[in-house]
Kinemage of the C-alpha trace (Angstrom):
@kinemage 1
@onewidth
@group {chain A} dominant
@subgroup {mainchain}
@vectorlist {calphas} color= white
{ca met a 1} P 5.600 -5.698 -27.379
{ca ser a 2} L 4.821 -8.947 -29.390
{ca asp a 3} L 2.753 -7.165 -32.418
{ca gly a 4} L 5.981 -4.692 -32.633
{ca thr a 5} L 4.520 -1.448 -31.094
{ca ala a 6} L 6.337 0.308 -28.372
{ca ala a 7} L 5.934 -0.839 -24.827
{ca pro a 8} L 4.163 2.216 -22.864
{ca asn a 9} L 5.975 4.007 -20.225
{ca ile a 10} L 4.459 2.992 -16.497
{ca leu a 11} L 4.241 5.390 -13.560
{ca val a 12} L 2.764 3.910 -10.610
{ca leu a 13} L 1.711 6.253 -7.552
{ca met a 14} L 1.532 4.686 -4.208
{ca val a 15} L 0.336 6.074 -0.958
{ca asp a 16} L 0.273 4.714 2.464
{ca gln a 17} L -2.535 4.022 4.752
{ca leu a 18} L -5.157 5.455 2.745
{ca asn a 19} L -9.047 4.449 3.276
{ca gly a 20} L -10.425 3.317 0.200
{ca thr a 21} L -13.915 3.907 1.781
{ca leu a 22} L -13.358 7.542 0.916
{ca phe a 23} L -12.716 6.487 -2.604
{ca pro a 24} L -16.284 5.114 -3.788
{ca asp a 25} L -15.526 6.493 -7.454
{ca gly a 26} L -12.658 8.505 -6.991
{ca pro a 27} L -12.151 10.631 -4.213
{ca ala a 28} L -15.174 11.639 -2.277
{ca pro a 29} L -16.906 15.006 -3.235
{ca phe a 30} L -15.699 16.612 0.163
{ca leu a 31} L -12.081 15.919 -0.297
{ca his a 32} L -9.931 18.861 -1.911
{ca ala a 33} L -8.093 16.365 -4.280
{ca pro a 34} L -8.568 18.183 -7.765
{ca asn a 35} L -5.641 16.538 -9.249
{ca leu a 36} L -6.763 12.869 -8.206
{ca lys a 37} L -10.075 13.897 -9.228
{ca arg a 38} L -8.903 14.536 -12.866
{ca leu a 39} L -7.083 11.460 -12.610
{ca ala a 40} L -10.529 9.608 -11.798
{ca ala a 41} L -11.990 11.087 -14.648
{ca arg a 42} L -9.867 9.270 -17.053
{ca ser a 43} L -9.300 6.304 -15.236
{ca val a 44} L -11.182 2.823 -14.355
{ca arg a 45} L -12.092 3.301 -10.694
{ca phe a 46} L -12.188 -0.055 -8.630
{ca arg a 47} L -14.566 0.600 -5.518
{ca asn a 48} L -13.919 -2.852 -3.518
{ca ser a 49} L -10.274 -3.156 -4.062
{ca tyr a 50} L -8.456 -5.065 -0.971
{ca thr a 51} L -5.281 -5.328 0.338
{ca ala a 52} L -3.862 -8.599 0.661
{ca ser a 53} L -2.545 -7.646 3.927
{ca pro a 54} L -3.393 -4.741 6.020
{ca leu a 55} L -0.187 -3.882 7.467
{ca cys a 56} L 2.818 -2.223 5.394
{ca ala a 57} L 5.574 -4.489 4.366
{ca pro a 58} L 3.035 -7.806 4.126
{ca ala a 59} L 0.980 -5.682 1.837
{ca arg a 60} L 3.951 -4.236 -0.175
{ca gly a 61} L 5.448 -7.482 -0.625
{ca ala a 62} L 2.231 -9.084 -2.148
{ca phe a 63} L 1.691 -6.080 -4.328
{ca met a 64} L 4.866 -6.061 -5.670
{ca ser a 65} L 4.987 -10.271 -6.357
{ca gly a 66} L 1.193 -10.669 -6.783
{ca arg a 67} L 1.927 -13.383 -3.910
{ca leu a 68} L 0.065 -13.507 -0.515
{ca pro a 69} L 2.023 -13.259 2.693
{ca ser a 70} L 1.710 -16.861 3.325
{ca ser a 71} L 3.451 -17.586 0.109
{ca thr a 72} L 6.142 -14.844 0.259
{ca gly a 73} L 7.092 -15.519 3.839
{ca ile a 74} L 6.397 -11.459 4.475
{ca tyr a 75} L 4.271 -11.971 7.681
{ca asp a 76} L 4.946 -8.774 9.214
{ca asn a 77} L 7.066 -5.316 9.216
{ca ala a 78} L 10.230 -7.072 9.829
{ca ala a 79} L 10.129 -10.094 7.602
{ca glu a 80} L 12.706 -10.729 5.242
{ca phe a 81} L 11.583 -10.086 1.073
{ca pro a 82} L 13.045 -12.981 -0.410
{ca ser a 83} L 15.357 -11.907 -3.195
{ca ala a 84} L 14.579 -15.139 -5.630
{ca leu a 85} L 10.976 -13.632 -5.422
{ca pro a 86} L 9.533 -12.237 -8.879
{ca thr a 87} L 8.264 -8.708 -8.490
{ca tyr a 88} L 6.797 -6.336 -10.991
{ca ala a 89} L 9.969 -4.596 -11.460
{ca his a 90} L 11.812 -8.047 -12.400
{ca his a 91} L 9.117 -8.979 -15.214
{ca leu a 92} L 9.517 -5.618 -16.599
{ca arg a 93} L 13.058 -5.210 -16.146
{ca arg a 94} L 13.437 -8.455 -18.148
{ca ala a 95} L 11.191 -7.581 -20.686
{ca gly a 96} L 13.353 -4.599 -21.618
{ca tyr a 97} L 12.175 -1.676 -19.148
{ca gln a 98} L 14.321 0.767 -17.096
{ca thr a 99} L 12.837 0.264 -13.707
{ca ala a 100} L 13.319 2.863 -10.801
{ca leu a 101} L 11.506 3.536 -7.374
{ca ser a 102} L 11.203 6.680 -5.614
{ca gly a 103} L 10.242 6.301 -1.958
{ca lys a 104} L 8.902 4.092 0.280
{ca met a 105} L 8.410 0.069 -0.166
{ca his a 106} L 9.858 -1.175 3.201
{ca phe a 107} L 11.582 -3.656 2.059
{ca val a 108} L 13.193 -5.634 4.868
{ca gly a 109} L 16.428 -7.939 4.166
{ca pro a 110} L 19.957 -7.165 2.647
{ca asp a 111} L 18.096 -6.735 -1.041
{ca gln a 112} L 16.731 -3.130 -1.126
{ca leu a 113} L 15.947 -3.389 -4.653
{ca his a 114} L 13.811 -6.319 -5.653
{ca gly a 115} L 14.047 -5.614 -9.452
{ca phe a 116} L 14.619 -1.804 -9.325
{ca glu a 117} L 17.431 -0.928 -11.394
{ca ala a 118} L 17.457 2.525 -9.777
{ca arg a 119} L 16.659 3.580 -6.265
{ca leu a 120} L 16.196 7.211 -5.983
{ca thr a 121} L 15.832 7.600 -2.117
{ca thr a 122} L 16.355 5.601 1.036
{ca asp a 123} L 13.533 3.986 2.902
{ca ile a 124} L 11.721 5.820 5.803
{ca tyr a 125} L 11.415 2.263 7.902
{ca pro a 126} L 14.376 0.190 9.032
{ca ala a 127} L 15.229 -2.684 6.885
{ca asp a 128} L 16.254 -5.025 9.703
{ca phe a 129} L 14.854 -7.645 11.958
{ca gly a 130} L 14.108 -5.418 14.960
{ca trp a 131} L 10.187 -5.064 14.497
{ca thr a 132} L 9.362 -8.670 14.743
{ca pro a 133} L 6.620 -9.535 16.670
{ca asp a 134} L 6.315 -12.920 18.879
{ca tyr a 135} L 3.684 -15.349 19.515
{ca arg a 136} L 5.435 -16.884 22.239
{ca lys a 137} L 4.655 -13.780 24.174
{ca pro a 138} L 0.792 -13.023 23.367
{ca gly a 139} L -0.265 -9.522 24.780
{ca glu a 140} L 2.911 -8.168 25.573
{ca arg a 141} L 3.866 -4.482 24.099
{ca ile a 142} L 7.026 -3.157 22.472
{ca asp a 143} L 6.670 0.029 23.259
{ca trp a 144} L 9.649 1.335 21.349
{ca trp a 145} L 7.867 0.432 18.052
{ca tyr a 146} L 4.255 -0.763 18.550
{ca his a 147} L 1.654 1.981 17.349
{ca asn a 148} L -0.020 3.625 20.332
{ca leu a 149} L -2.906 6.621 20.681
{ca gly a 150} L -0.368 9.523 20.794
{ca ser a 151} L -0.634 9.941 17.164
{ca val a 152} L -4.346 10.653 18.173
{ca thr a 153} L -4.037 12.703 20.876
{ca gly a 154} L -1.174 14.636 19.390
{ca ala a 155} L -2.757 15.883 16.300
{ca gly a 156} L -2.533 18.851 14.728
{ca val a 157} L -0.676 21.574 12.561
{ca ala a 158} L 3.217 21.581 11.872
{ca glu a 159} L 5.032 23.029 8.612
{ca ile a 160} L 7.681 20.176 8.735
{ca thr a 161} L 7.802 16.610 10.209
{ca asn a 162} L 9.791 13.750 9.967
{ca gln a 163} L 7.082 12.344 7.514
{ca met a 164} L 6.504 15.596 5.326
{ca glu a 165} L 10.806 15.724 5.062
{ca tyr a 166} L 10.532 12.484 3.567
{ca asp a 167} L 7.785 12.780 0.941
{ca asp a 168} L 9.017 16.194 0.053
{ca glu a 169} L 12.197 14.172 -0.777
{ca val a 170} L 10.023 11.332 -2.852
{ca ala a 171} L 8.197 14.014 -4.795
{ca his a 172} L 11.713 15.858 -5.699
{ca his a 173} L 13.639 13.065 -6.674
{ca ala a 174} L 10.509 11.138 -8.520
{ca thr a 175} L 9.919 14.441 -10.743
{ca ala a 176} L 13.425 14.727 -11.475
{ca lys a 177} L 13.438 11.459 -12.686
{ca leu a 178} L 10.626 12.449 -15.117
{ca tyr a 179} L 12.799 15.267 -16.607
{ca asp a 180} L 15.690 13.164 -17.197
{ca leu a 181} L 13.605 10.271 -18.644
{ca ala a 182} L 12.293 13.109 -21.246
{ca arg a 183} L 15.759 13.676 -22.322
{ca gly a 184} L 15.784 10.508 -24.005
{ca his a 185} L 19.346 8.726 -23.315
{ca asp a 186} L 18.023 5.414 -22.422
{ca thr a 187} L 15.847 4.437 -25.163
{ca arg a 188} L 14.355 1.416 -23.049
{ca pro a 189} L 10.367 1.903 -22.329
{ca trp a 190} L 10.326 3.170 -18.317
{ca met a 191} L 8.575 2.039 -15.122
{ca leu a 192} L 8.629 4.932 -12.254
{ca thr a 193} L 7.191 3.835 -8.864
{ca val a 194} L 6.733 6.516 -7.007
{ca ser a 195} L 5.430 5.815 -3.219
{ca phe a 196} L 4.959 8.326 -0.043
{ca thr a 197} L 4.482 7.457 3.257
{ca his a 198} L 1.296 10.213 4.023
{ca pro a 199} L -1.165 10.101 4.808
{ca his a 200} L -0.163 7.635 7.166
{ca asp a 201} L -0.219 8.606 11.244
{ca pro a 202} L 1.017 10.983 12.610
{ca tyr a 203} L -1.992 12.747 12.047
{ca val a 204} L -0.155 16.242 11.601
{ca ala a 205} L -0.585 18.624 8.447
{ca arg a 206} L 0.630 21.902 6.751
{ca arg a 207} L -1.507 24.675 7.554
{ca arg a 208} L -2.708 25.423 3.975
{ca phe a 209} L -4.078 21.880 3.498
{ca trp a 210} L -5.521 21.887 7.057
{ca asp a 211} L -7.618 25.070 6.589
{ca leu a 212} L -9.189 23.416 4.028
{ca tyr a 213} L -11.125 21.589 5.904
{ca glu a 214} L -12.584 23.897 8.292
{ca gly a 215} L -16.230 23.573 9.009
{ca cys a 216} L -15.747 19.472 7.251
{ca glu a 217} L -18.858 17.892 7.973
{ca his a 218} L -17.099 14.090 8.222
{ca leu a 219} L -14.880 15.147 11.363
{ca gln a 220} L -16.412 12.353 13.164
{ca pro a 221} L -16.826 8.525 12.081
{ca arg a 222} L -19.927 6.946 11.043
{ca val a 223} L -19.719 4.068 13.820
{ca pro a 224} L -18.936 5.755 16.883
{ca ala a 225} L -16.527 3.698 19.615
{ca ile a 226} L -18.055 0.623 20.500
{ca pro a 227} L -17.028 -0.459 24.320
{ca tyr a 228} L -14.139 -2.323 24.601
{ca asp a 229} L -16.399 -5.128 25.887
{ca asp a 230} L -18.527 -5.479 23.151
{ca gln a 231} L -15.718 -5.578 20.440
{ca asp a 232} L -14.730 -8.928 18.925
{ca ala a 233} L -11.745 -10.392 19.948
{ca his a 234} L -9.245 -9.543 17.523
{ca ser a 235} L -10.146 -5.609 17.908
{ca lys a 236} L -9.823 -6.026 21.890
{ca arg a 237} L -6.098 -7.045 20.825
{ca leu a 238} L -5.780 -4.181 18.411
{ca phe a 239} L -7.145 -1.536 21.426
{ca asp a 240} L -4.160 -3.387 23.717
{ca ala a 241} L -1.859 -3.367 21.143
{ca asn a 242} L -2.364 0.755 20.875
{ca asp a 243} L -1.849 0.843 24.595
{ca trp a 244} L -5.639 2.521 24.713
{ca arg a 245} L -5.797 2.253 28.513
{ca ala a 246} L -2.974 4.848 28.803
{ca phe a 247} L -5.129 7.655 26.609
{ca asp a 248} L -7.932 9.921 26.726
{ca ile a 249} L -9.532 9.902 23.397
{ca gly a 250} L -12.243 12.406 23.187
{ca pro a 251} L -14.059 13.873 19.932
{ca gln a 252} L -12.074 16.739 19.637
{ca asp a 253} L -9.088 14.700 19.156
{ca val a 254} L -10.815 12.199 16.858
{ca ala a 255} L -12.111 15.499 15.095
{ca arg a 256} L -8.473 16.596 14.562
{ca ser a 257} L -7.107 13.325 13.634
{ca arg a 258} L -9.600 12.919 11.177
{ca arg a 259} L -8.951 16.548 9.745
{ca ala a 260} L -5.209 16.316 9.354
{ca tyr a 261} L -5.663 13.060 7.539
{ca phe a 262} L -7.551 14.479 4.815
{ca ala a 263} L -5.245 17.589 4.959
{ca asn a 264} L -2.661 15.062 4.108
{ca ile a 265} L -4.862 13.435 1.348
{ca ser a 266} L -5.096 17.132 -0.295
{ca tyr a 267} L -1.212 17.613 0.321
{ca leu a 268} L -0.493 14.382 -1.528
{ca asp a 269} L -2.745 15.540 -4.325
{ca arg a 270} L -0.906 18.251 -4.905
{ca lys a 271} L 2.638 16.185 -4.884
{ca ile a 272} L 0.999 13.851 -7.154
{ca gly a 273} L -0.233 16.967 -9.433
{ca asp a 274} L 3.431 18.071 -9.705
{ca ile a 275} L 4.394 14.335 -11.039
{ca leu a 276} L 1.528 14.735 -13.765
{ca asp a 277} L 2.249 18.360 -14.630
{ca val a 278} L 5.669 17.217 -15.378
{ca leu a 279} L 4.864 14.177 -17.401
{ca glu a 280} L 2.152 16.363 -19.551
{ca ala a 281} L 5.188 19.014 -19.938
{ca thr a 282} L 7.748 16.797 -20.895
{ca arg a 283} L 5.436 14.986 -23.522
{ca gln a 284} L 5.613 11.856 -22.154
{ca glu a 285} L 2.754 9.231 -22.104
{ca ala a 286} L 2.398 6.595 -19.420
{ca ile a 287} L 0.054 3.944 -18.049
{ca val a 288} L -0.677 5.505 -14.819
{ca leu a 289} L -1.428 3.256 -11.682
{ca phe a 290} L -2.659 5.145 -8.294
{ca val a 291} L -3.034 2.597 -5.286
{ca ser a 292} L -2.480 2.412 -1.462
{ca asp a 293} L -1.283 -0.388 0.736
{ca his a 294} L -3.917 -0.366 3.285
{ca gly a 295} L -6.355 1.657 4.571
{ca asp a 296} L -7.085 3.216 8.226
{ca met a 297} L -9.883 2.925 10.554
{ca leu a 298} L -9.868 6.533 11.294
{ca gly a 299} L -11.877 6.394 14.827
{ca glu a 300} L -14.195 4.013 13.045
{ca arg a 301} L -15.708 1.710 15.931
{ca gly a 302} L -12.836 3.174 18.432
{ca leu a 303} L -10.404 1.782 16.175
{ca trp a 304} L -7.156 3.200 14.477
{ca phe a 305} L -4.602 2.755 12.162
{ca lys a 306} L -4.815 -0.890 10.144
{ca met a 307} L -4.120 -4.301 11.151
{ca ser a 308} L -8.088 -5.236 10.451
{ca phe a 309} L -10.203 -6.842 7.948
{ca phe a 310} L -13.121 -4.510 8.545
{ca glu a 311} L -13.273 -2.241 5.596
{ca gly a 312} L -11.463 0.916 6.452
{ca ser a 313} L -8.113 -1.234 7.249
{ca ala a 314} L -8.293 -3.521 4.411
{ca arg a 315} L -9.938 -1.471 1.435
{ca val a 316} L -7.777 0.957 -0.776
{ca pro a 317} L -8.054 2.948 -3.443
{ca met a 318} L -7.000 2.095 -7.021
{ca met a 319} L -7.331 3.909 -10.199
{ca leu a 320} L -5.962 2.676 -13.547
{ca cys a 321} L -5.642 4.506 -16.524
{ca ala a 322} L -3.930 3.094 -19.538
{ca pro a 323} L -4.814 2.752 -23.169
{ca gly a 324} L -7.440 0.667 -24.049
{ca leu a 325} L -9.478 0.942 -20.974
{ca glu a 326} L -12.772 2.553 -21.252
{ca pro a 327} L -12.504 5.076 -17.744
{ca gly a 328} L -15.347 3.729 -15.352
{ca leu a 329} L -16.475 2.334 -12.239
{ca val a 330} L -15.758 -1.097 -11.400
{ca thr a 331} L -17.596 -2.486 -8.528
{ca glu a 332} L -16.086 -6.651 -8.748
{ca pro a 333} L -13.800 -7.045 -5.886
{ca val a 334} L -10.505 -7.110 -6.478
{ca ser a 335} L -6.747 -7.203 -4.981
{ca thr a 336} L -3.666 -5.499 -5.039
{ca ile a 337} L -1.926 -8.918 -5.666
{ca asp a 338} L -3.955 -8.242 -9.354
{ca val a 339} L -1.350 -5.494 -9.937
{ca cys a 340} L 1.685 -7.137 -10.666
{ca pro a 341} L -0.359 -9.549 -13.375
{ca thr a 342} L -2.081 -6.561 -14.413
{ca leu a 343} L 0.823 -4.006 -15.289
{ca cys a 344} L 2.737 -6.941 -17.281
{ca asp a 345} L -0.361 -7.796 -19.385
{ca leu a 346} L -0.454 -3.952 -20.268
{ca ala a 347} L 3.054 -3.686 -21.172
{ca gly a 348} L 2.835 -6.872 -23.344
{ca val a 349} L 5.128 -8.927 -21.160
{ca asp a 350} L 4.739 -12.533 -22.312
{ca met a 351} L 2.592 -13.624 -19.757
{ca gly a 352} L 3.359 -17.273 -19.485
{ca gly a 353} L 6.956 -16.158 -17.922
{ca val a 354} L 4.513 -14.028 -15.437
{ca met a 355} L 1.509 -16.236 -14.266
{ca pro a 356} L 3.293 -19.103 -12.356
{ca trp a 357} L 5.093 -16.721 -10.083
{ca thr a 358} L 1.632 -14.355 -9.252
{ca glu a 359} L -1.617 -15.523 -7.289
{ca gly a 360} L -3.328 -12.846 -8.544
{ca glu a 361} L -5.284 -11.962 -11.980
{ca ser a 362} L -5.087 -9.318 -14.427
{ca leu a 363} L -7.701 -6.936 -14.304
{ca arg a 364} L -7.766 -6.515 -18.208
{ca pro a 365} L -11.300 -8.942 -18.127
{ca val a 366} L -12.813 -7.108 -15.169
{ca cys a 367} L -12.299 -3.316 -16.721
{ca ala a 368} L -14.212 -5.014 -19.718
{ca gly a 369} L -16.783 -6.249 -17.588
{ca ala a 370} L -15.949 -9.497 -16.805
{ca pro a 371} L -15.646 -11.159 -13.064
{ca arg a 372} L -12.518 -11.295 -11.221
{ca arg a 373} L -12.291 -15.630 -11.149
{ca gln a 374} L -11.106 -16.267 -7.387
{ca pro a 375} L -12.475 -14.798 -4.221
{ca val a 376} L -10.387 -12.218 -3.305
{ca arg a 377} L -8.224 -13.476 -0.470
{ca met a 378} L -6.644 -11.565 2.819
{ca glu a 379} L -4.145 -12.490 5.331
{ca tyr a 380} L -3.077 -11.073 8.387
{ca ala a 381} L -0.056 -12.606 10.666
{ca ala a 382} L 1.534 -9.399 12.520
{ca glu a 383} L 1.188 -7.188 15.805
{ca gly a 384} L -1.909 -7.493 17.339
{ca ser a 385} L -2.795 -11.275 16.387
{ca val a 386} L -1.976 -14.592 18.265
{ca ala a 387} L -2.584 -16.725 15.219
{ca pro a 388} L -2.734 -16.425 11.531
{ca met a 389} L -5.983 -14.097 10.141
{ca val a 390} L -7.741 -15.138 6.958
{ca ala a 391} L -10.491 -13.319 5.066
{ca leu a 392} L -12.477 -14.132 1.816
{ca arg a 393} L -14.346 -11.365 -0.003
{ca gln a 394} L -16.820 -12.490 -2.963
{ca asp a 395} L -19.823 -10.989 -4.188
{ca arg a 396} L -21.505 -9.070 -1.557
{ca trp a 397} L -19.995 -11.307 1.332
{ca lys a 398} L -16.934 -10.754 3.292
{ca tyr a 399} L -15.806 -13.867 5.779
{ca thr a 400} L -12.742 -14.032 8.388
{ca asn a 401} L -11.356 -16.503 10.105
{ca cys a 402} L -8.812 -17.400 12.859
{ca ala a 403} L -7.827 -20.768 14.729
{ca val a 404} L -8.578 -18.592 18.201
{ca asp a 405} L -11.558 -16.683 17.045
{ca asp a 406} L -14.986 -16.726 16.121
{ca glu a 407} L -15.895 -16.678 12.524
{ca gln a 408} L -17.158 -13.488 11.119
{ca leu a 409} L -19.696 -13.193 8.031
{ca phe a 410} L -20.770 -9.916 6.855
{ca asp a 411} L -23.215 -8.708 3.998
{ca leu a 412} L -21.422 -5.514 2.725
{ca asp a 413} L -24.389 -4.564 0.414
{ca ala a 414} L -26.996 -4.628 3.723
{ca asp a 415} L -24.558 -4.114 5.917
{ca pro a 416} L -21.515 -1.658 4.804
{ca asp a 417} L -20.088 -0.828 8.131
{ca glu a 418} L -20.057 -4.581 9.145
{ca leu a 419} L -22.310 -3.972 12.854
{ca thr a 420} L -24.057 -7.545 12.149
{ca asn a 421} L -22.010 -10.793 12.202
{ca leu a 422} L -24.039 -13.417 10.548
{ca ala a 423} L -22.060 -16.276 11.054
{ca ala a 424} L -24.160 -17.752 13.645
{ca asp a 425} L -27.808 -17.061 11.747
{ca pro a 426} L -29.065 -20.177 10.633
{ca ala a 427} L -30.532 -18.111 7.958
{ca his a 428} L -27.090 -17.894 6.301
{ca ala a 429} L -25.710 -21.594 7.159
{ca ala a 430} L -25.467 -21.945 3.390
{ca thr a 431} L -23.346 -19.211 2.871
{ca leu a 432} L -21.561 -19.688 5.433
{ca asp a 433} L -20.566 -23.478 4.644
{ca arg a 434} L -19.342 -22.445 1.232
{ca phe a 435} L -17.257 -19.815 2.620
{ca arg a 436} L -15.635 -22.116 4.802
{ca leu a 437} L -15.155 -24.762 2.183
{ca met a 438} L -13.216 -22.242 0.286
{ca ser a 439} L -11.346 -20.918 3.132
{ca asn a 440} L -10.348 -24.846 4.260
{ca ala a 441} L -9.647 -25.727 0.354
{ca his a 442} L -7.094 -22.544 0.168
{ca trp a 443} L -5.726 -22.568 4.228
{ca asp a 444} L -4.124 -24.742 6.778
{ca leu a 445} L -4.052 -22.502 9.341
{ca asp a 446} L -1.848 -25.056 11.818
{ca arg a 447} L 0.674 -24.828 8.683
{ca phe a 448} L 0.530 -21.171 8.562
{ca asp a 449} L 0.388 -20.742 12.230
{ca ala a 450} L 3.725 -23.156 12.243
{ca asp a 451} L 5.597 -21.290 9.641
{ca val a 452} L 5.008 -17.555 11.145
{ca arg a 453} L 6.121 -19.163 14.369
{ca ala a 454} L 9.284 -20.591 12.906
{ca ser a 455} L 9.880 -17.290 11.070
{ca gln a 456} L 9.423 -15.247 13.969
{ca ser a 457} L 11.706 -17.176 16.656
{ca ala a 458} L 14.332 -17.519 13.621
{ca arg a 459} L 14.314 -13.512 13.314
{ca trp a 460} L 14.688 -12.822 16.932
{ca val a 461} L 17.998 -15.148 17.101
{ca val a 462} L 19.632 -13.474 14.123
{ca tyr a 463} L 18.277 -10.006 15.269
{ca glu a 464} L 19.824 -10.195 18.781
{ca ala a 465} L 23.108 -11.679 17.088
{ca leu a 466} L 23.442 -8.893 14.973
{ca ser a 467} L 22.792 -6.073 17.344
{ca arg a 468} L 26.247 -7.061 19.177
{ca gly a 469} L 29.267 -6.147 18.238
{ca gly a 470} L 30.151 -4.390 14.776
{ca gln a 471} L 26.982 -3.684 12.930
{ca tyr a 472} L 26.118 -3.354 9.209
{ca pro a 473} L 22.917 -1.891 8.648
{ca trp a 474} L 21.100 -2.714 5.480
{ca asp a 475} L 19.102 0.249 5.022
{ca phe a 476} L 19.273 1.693 1.340
{ca gln a 477} L 22.163 3.890 1.137
{ca pro a 478} L 21.335 6.299 -2.319
{ca leu a 479} L 24.516 7.294 -4.046
{ca gln a 480} L 24.909 10.367 -6.563
{ca lys a 481} L 27.709 10.229 -8.950
{ca ala a 482} L 28.407 13.621 -8.735
{ca ser a 483} L 31.515 13.967 -10.890
{ca glu a 484} L 28.932 12.752 -13.557
{ca arg a 485} L 26.323 15.919 -12.793
{ca tyr a 486} L 26.197 19.268 -14.349
{ca met a 487} L 29.284 20.723 -15.393
{ca arg a 488} L 32.925 18.759 -15.277
{ca asn a 489} L 36.194 19.239 -16.965
{ca his a 490} L 36.141 15.837 -18.442
{ca met a 491} L 32.919 17.113 -20.238
{ca asp a 492} L 32.273 18.852 -23.612
{ca leu a 493} L 29.910 22.092 -22.412
{ca asn a 494} L 28.590 21.925 -25.661
{ca val a 495} L 27.653 18.460 -25.593
{ca val a 496} L 26.282 18.553 -21.974
{ca glu a 497} L 24.071 21.870 -22.758
{ca glu a 498} L 22.588 20.104 -25.691
{ca arg a 499} L 22.113 16.836 -24.122
{ca gln a 500} L 20.242 18.175 -20.746
{ca arg a 501} L 18.001 20.144 -22.780
{ca phe a 502} L 14.205 19.377 -23.408
{ca pro a 503} L 12.642 20.173 -25.703
{ca arg a 504} L 15.921 21.191 -28.028
{ca gly a 505} L 15.178 23.631 -30.582
{ca glu a 506} L 12.508 25.593 -29.082
């Protein structure tokens, strides 16, 4: 740091598809999440934090780089993360940090590090172009990878799943890394990002967490399913993308899905508690950020999963514990693109080398009560859409726009469930005009659409070519140097025992 003090360590705890409305001021009281509640008590809690894009890869690319998908080119879950795009891992590593990732980040393309010096696990999702949407074929479902509502009808209990196996591994490697960092072999400050795939569907949970929600009063959504014909145009497309006609969803399916989802929040809470316990036991201090990539509609309005600008999908929990930040609740709308500049600012990185590369803002002033300077911007251009969609969130208002859909304007203070679209209400014409001007000043939707279509078309050509003949997957292969672990004959046993013990002499 420029003042000569030691740079702080940084621990980023990321989860997947966690609905931000369940974190109005830390975890909702009904959630069994004692570790997250303890973290909340010493953190700045951002009630109105929004994803940059309500889908995994675009959201994570924006989160890491501080730039929107229209800038990164990461439009969907099969769009390449450009290697030349600086991330918070690059900025921190350049400033002298050791950087590591345990878990998911859904990097697509041959670069599977993006500034991380070490990556401890593979990813849970593919790194190729096989999940590319195609605007040339509106309404066509790609059944082998599009979501369907089988996650809802199949909700329940299991002791092991593909996703549990993954998150068990993520937590194991994260705690092992924290123990290793405590040994002090590398004197640089560290940044460790730990990224889980839960509570993302499928809605399946271990029995001990499922049992915590016996008799839970929140197993039905606040807003019941809205008939298909009464849905807005994009929501209809999401219903169709999820193949809704092939499933008969009843109240019991909804209840079981939500119960499993809540149970998996408790599962994550246990994992995060274990990580924070190791941090404390090894006497390491760190900035701690807890955040999700996007949310989950959880049956509200009849919608599931994400891909929507409605609150359940677009709003995410975010909590930040750092020296010099007074714990408390911030209600000002903020964005996950603010994470990159905020972490760099808190780490003492020269912001002159960061801000030219980000569209976000450091949240340090917001934590002290200042407003965010810009409106929060969101974009979506992936499955279930037929043209790019954009949204603005500022003050009490949310505005959405798409070249092929009607505009939407919601007063979230008066209408938190977004049931009354005010875009056609003459009483709100001035507010609508203000948001139109802001939207048009930032986005050229025709250009955005052309860019997305060109990207999709090119990737389909490349994917079809690379699927033939010899294949060399981009999926990350974690490597372990077995000959440098534990005890080997080129090592001095006395040195090994001393170096690998923490604390020493107790």
